[in-house]
C-alpha positions in Angstrom: 0.0 0.0 0.0 1.5 3.3 -1.1 0.1 6.7 -0.1 1.1 10.2 -0.8 2.1 12.9 1.6 -0.6 13.6 4.2 -1.9 17.1 4.7 -5.0 16.7 7.0 -5.9 13.9 9.5 -8.2 13.2 12.3 -6.8 11.1 15.1 -8.3 8.8 17.6 -8.3 9.7 21.3 -6.6 6.5 22.5 -3.5 7.2 24.4 -0.5 5.4 22.9 2.9 4.3 24.3 5.4 5.3 21.6 9.2 4.9 21.7 11.5 6.6 19.3 14.6 4.5 18.7 17.7 6.3 17.6 21.2 4.9 16.9 23.0 7.4 19.2 23.1 10.9 20.7 24.4 12.9 17.8 22.5 16.0 16.8 21.1 16.0 13.3 17.8 16.3 11.5 16.7 12.8 12.6 17.4 13.4 16.2 15.9 16.9 16.3 12.7 15.8 14.6 12.4 12.7 16.9 12.7 14.8 20.1 10.4 17.5 18.8 7.8 14.9 17.8 8.1 13.0 21.0 7.5 16.2 23.0 4.5 17.2 20.9 2.9 13.7 21.3 3.3 14.1 25.1 1.2 17.3 24.9 -1.5 15.4 23.1 -1.7 12.9 26.0 0.5 10.1 24.7 3.4 8.4 26.5 6.6 8.9 24.7 10.2 7.9 25.3 13.6 7.8 23.6 15.7 4.7 23.3 19.3 5.3 22.2 21.1 2.2 20.9 24.5 3.8 21.7 25.3 6.6 24.1 23.4 9.8 24.8 26.3 12.0 23.5 25.4 15.6 22.8 21.7 14.9 23.0 21.4 14.7 26.8 20.7 18.4 27.4 17.8 18.4 24.9 16.4 15.2 26.3 16.4 16.7 29.8 15.0 20.0 28.5 12.0 18.3 26.9 11.5 16.2 30.1 11.5 13.0 28.0 12.0 9.5 29.5 15.0 7.9 27.8 17.4 5.0 27.9 20.9 4.7 26.4 22.0 1.1 25.9 25.6 1.8 25.1 25.8 -0.6 22.2 28.7 0.9 20.3 28.3 -0.8 16.8 25.2 -1.4 14.8 26.0 -4.9 14.0 26.3 -5.7 17.7 22.5 -5.4 17.9 22.4 -8.6 15.9 24.2 -10.4 18.7 21.9 -9.1 21.4 18.5 -8.2 19.9 16.7 -9.3 23.0 18.4 -6.4 25.0 16.9 -3.8 22.7 13.5 -5.5 22.7 13.5 -5.7 26.5 14.2 -2.0 26.7 11.1 -1.3 24.7 9.1 -3.8 26.8 10.3 -2.0 30.0 8.7 1.2 28.6 5.5 -0.7 27.8 6.0 0.3 24.2 3.1 -0.3 21.8 4.7 1.4 18.8 8.5 1.8 18.1 9.4 4.5 15.6 12.8 3.8 14.3 15.1 6.7 13.1 16.2 4.5 10.2 14.9 1.7 7.9 16.8 -1.6 7.9 17.7 -4.7 9.9 16.9 -3.0 13.3 13.2 -3.6 12.8 13.7 -7.3 12.1 16.1 -7.5 15.1 13.5 -6.1 17.4 11.0 -8.8 16.4 13.6 -11.6 16.7 14.3 -10.2 20.2 10.7 -10.7 21.1 9.2 -7.3 20.6 5.5 -7.7 19.8 4.5 -4.1 19.2 4.2 -2.3 15.9 7.4 -1.1 14.2 7.5 2.0 12.0 10.7 2.8 10.1 11.5 6.4 8.9 13.8 6.8 5.9 15.5 10.1 6.6 17.8 9.9 3.6 20.3 7.0 4.0 18.9 5.6 0.8 20.4 8.5 -1.2 24.0 7.5 -0.5 23.6 3.9 -1.6 24.3 4.3 -5.3 27.7 6.0 -4.7 29.0 3.4 -2.2 31.6 0.7 -3.1 30.2 -2.5 -4.4 30.4 -4.5 -1.1 28.9 -1.7 1.0 26.2 -1.1 -1.6 25.3 -4.8 -1.5 25.2 -4.7 2.4 22.8 -1.7 2.2 20.6 -3.4 -0.3 20.4 -6.5 1.9 19.7 -4.3 4.9 16.7 -2.8 3.1 15.4 -6.2 2.1 15.6 -7.4 5.7 14.0 -4.2 6.9 11.1 -4.6 4.5 10.1 -7.8 6.3 10.6 -6.4 9.8 8.6 -3.2 9.6 4.8 -2.8 9.8 5.1 0.6 8.0 7.7 2.8 6.4 7.6 6.6 6.3 9.1 8.8 3.6 9.8 12.4 4.7 9.1 14.0 1.3 7.4 13.2 -2.0 10.9 13.1 -3.5 11.9 10.3 -1.1 8.6 8.5 -1.5 9.3 8.1 -5.3 12.7 6.6 -4.5 11.5 4.3 -1.8 8.7 3.0 -4.0 11.1 1.4 -6.5 13.3 -0.5 -3.9 12.3 -3.1 -1.4 10.0 -1.4 1.1 7.4 -2.1 3.8 3.9 -3.2 2.7 2.6 0.1 4.1 4.6 3.0 2.6 3.5 6.6 3.0 4.8 10.1 3.2 4.7 12.2 6.3 6.6 15.5 6.0 8.5 16.8 9.1 7.0 19.5 11.2 8.4 22.4 13.3 7.1 24.8 15.9 5.4 27.6 13.9 4.8 30.8 15.8 1.3 32.2 15.4 2.8 35.6 14.4 5.7 36.1 12.0 8.9 37.0 13.8 9.7 40.7 13.3 12.4 41.5 10.8 15.7 43.1 12.0 16.5 46.6 10.7 17.6 46.6 7.1 21.1 48.2 7.2 22.4 45.4 5.1 21.1 42.0 4.0 21.6 39.3 6.7 21.7 35.8 5.3 21.5 32.7 7.6 22.7 29.2 7.1 21.9 26.3 9.5 23.3 22.8 8.8 26.3 20.5 8.9 29.6 21.7 7.4 30.3 18.7 5.1 31.2 18.3 1.4 28.3 19.0 -1.0 26.4 21.4 1.2 27.4 24.3 -1.0 28.7 26.7 1.7 31.8 27.1 -0.3 29.7 28.1 -3.3 27.9 30.7 -1.1 31.2 32.2 0.0 32.3 32.5 -3.7 28.9 34.2 -4.5 29.6 36.7 -1.7 33.1 37.3 -3.2 31.5 38.0 -6.6 29.2 40.6 -5.0 32.2 42.3 -3.4 34.1 42.3 -6.7 31.2 43.9 -8.4 31.1 46.6 -5.9 27.6 46.0 -4.6 26.3 48.9 -2.6 24.9 46.6 0.1 27.3 43.8 1.0 25.4 41.1 2.8 26.5 39.3 5.9 26.4 35.5 6.3 25.9 33.8 9.7 26.7 30.1 9.7 25.2 28.0 12.4 26.6 24.5 12.3 29.8 22.5 12.4 31.5 19.6 10.7 34.8 18.5 9.1 34.7 21.2 6.4 34.6 24.1 8.9 38.4 24.7 9.0 38.6 24.8 5.1 35.5 27.0 4.9 37.0 29.4 7.5 40.2 29.5 5.5 38.3 30.2 2.3 36.4 33.1 3.9 39.7 34.5 5.0 41.3 34.0 1.6 38.4 35.8 -0.1 38.6 38.7 2.4 35.1 38.0 3.7 36.0 37.9 7.4 34.0 41.1 8.0 30.9 39.6 6.4 31.0 35.9 7.5 30.6 34.6 11.0 30.9 30.9 12.0 29.0 30.4 15.3 28.8 26.6 15.6 25.6 24.8 16.6 22.9 26.8 18.3 20.0 25.5 20.3 18.2 28.9 20.1 16.8 28.6 16.5 14.2 31.4 17.2 16.8 34.0 18.1 19.0 32.9 15.2 16.2 33.5 12.6 15.0 36.6 14.3 18.5 38.1 13.5 18.3 37.2 9.8 16.4 38.5 6.8 16.6 35.4 4.6 17.8 31.8 4.8 20.0 29.9 2.3 20.2 26.2 1.5 22.8 26.0 -1.2 23.3 22.2 -1.4 24.9 21.1 -4.6 26.4 17.6 -4.5 24.5 16.7 -1.3 20.9 15.6 -2.0 18.4 16.7 0.7 15.7 14.3 1.7 14.0 17.2 3.4 15.5 20.2 5.2 14.5 21.2 8.7 16.5 24.4 8.5 14.5 25.7 5.4 11.2 25.0 7.1 12.3 26.5 10.4 13.2 29.7 8.5 9.8 29.7 6.8 8.1 29.2 10.2 9.7 32.5 11.3 8.7 34.3 8.1 12.1 34.2 6.4 12.2 33.7 2.6 14.7 31.1 1.4 17.2 30.7 -1.5 17.4 27.0 -2.1 19.0 24.8 -4.7 17.0 22.9 -7.2 18.0 19.6 -5.7 16.4 16.7 -3.9 13.3 17.6 -1.8 14.1 21.3 -1.6 11.9 22.4 -4.5 8.8 20.9 -2.9 9.3 22.8 0.4 8.9 26.2 -1.0 7.1 28.0 -3.8 9.5 29.8 -6.2 8.9 33.6 -6.5 6.4 33.4 -3.7 8.1 32.1 -0.6 11.7 32.3 -1.9 14.0 31.7 -4.8 15.1 28.5 -6.5 18.6 28.4 -8.1 20.6 25.8 -10.0 22.9 23.9 -7.6 26.6 24.8 -7.6 26.4 28.0 -9.7 28.0 30.9 -7.7 26.9 33.5 -10.2 23.2 32.6 -10.1 23.4 32.4 -6.3 25.0 35.9 -6.3 22.2 37.2 -8.5 19.6 35.8 -6.1 21.3 37.3 -3.1 21.7 40.7 -4.8 18.0 40.9 -5.6 17.1 40.6 -1.9 20.0 43.0 -1.0 18.3 45.8 -3.1 14.6 44.9 -2.4 13.6 45.0 1.3 10.0 45.0 0.2 10.6 41.6 -1.5 11.9 40.2 1.8 8.7 41.4 3.5 6.1 40.0 1.0 7.9 36.7 0.6 8.4 36.4 4.3 4.7 36.7 4.9 4.0 34.0 2.3 6.7 31.8 3.8 5.1 32.0 7.3 1.6 31.2 5.9 3.0 28.2 4.0 4.7 26.9 7.1 1.4 27.3 9.1 -0.5 25.4 6.4 1.9 22.5 5.7 4.7 22.2 8.2 3.5 22.4 11.8 4.7 19.9 14.3 1.0 19.5 15.3 0.1 18.3 11.8 3.1 15.9 11.8 2.2 14.5 15.2 -1.4 13.9 14.2 -0.3 11.9 11.1 2.1 9.7 13.2 -0.7 9.0 15.6 -3.1 8.1 12.8 -0.4 5.8 11.3 0.3 4.2 14.7 -3.4 3.5 15.2 -3.6 2.0 11.7 -0.7 -0.4 12.2 -2.0 -1.5 15.6 -5.4 -2.2 14.1 -3.7 -4.2 11.3 -1.8 -6.3 13.9 -5.0 -7.1 15.9 -6.9 -8.0 12.7 -4.2 -10.3 11.3 
């Protein structure tokens, strides 16, 4: 059974025990969404918890802040789960789990059932599938086998975008496959814009190859070379192995007065309140979704995004932001320059972005759809 992305749903009032199972305590889109979703489900009257296969890592402060019940099993390698599946299953049983939502799709679902877990298993494909074609032959074969095993061990599989849904539909997948887009906290009122002395551009994300931050720096360099009257600033919230090289490139291009690297931030609201627009310049990296783009929209910030992966379906070109060809510094510079000279464009597109986020990307909508799915898979298990 394949379904498209949900937009509206009515859920049952039955209180559920739902555990989100993550591989470890790193901070990424999967972890951020899982914690946000777990917290929202709690406000709806459901019992939620987090099970970490590995250690709590950098995630502990957020777990404590959301007052979520959690367990870290300390299993250091994924394949070690195969040797002790009962341990993971017992952790879920201790939490009286009815539905396990896994932060990946693969052998873990089957391992839980081998270990004795009798609840429903929902796997979420956050984007690991995108890397499979470029892997070496043996690793690619292991990933394909992992997916085949996963297709047997999951009661349902979630795609996080229509882009991903199309990809998942042509590989081994769970019998119930559907799309549930991520959600974020959307303020009722659009965040006020900062004073427009110069355009302030924000980037949130990992600093890894293919994310296009280097292309953005070269676009800023082109604007400086052209003698733009309003030279924009770029605030980069994130970290990763490419950070030293990107900082060196900014220095080489004499952009140190325009670019600031601030590392990861937990205060997303304050970050976007300080920016006029957001930028998602991914070129080689294919986005399965993009929490940062949607969070920017939620605060009424138009976005410049690459025409790559799921990014085009998140926004409406020329209404909530701008769509540019990936990897083209000149086109990116043109898009930035247009906002630099058109404060009114920022205002009108910001309003449209906020309205789109309220309509399509709230965490409330996302939570409702997961509850509806959970009730469906539980009903399927009782009827089989």
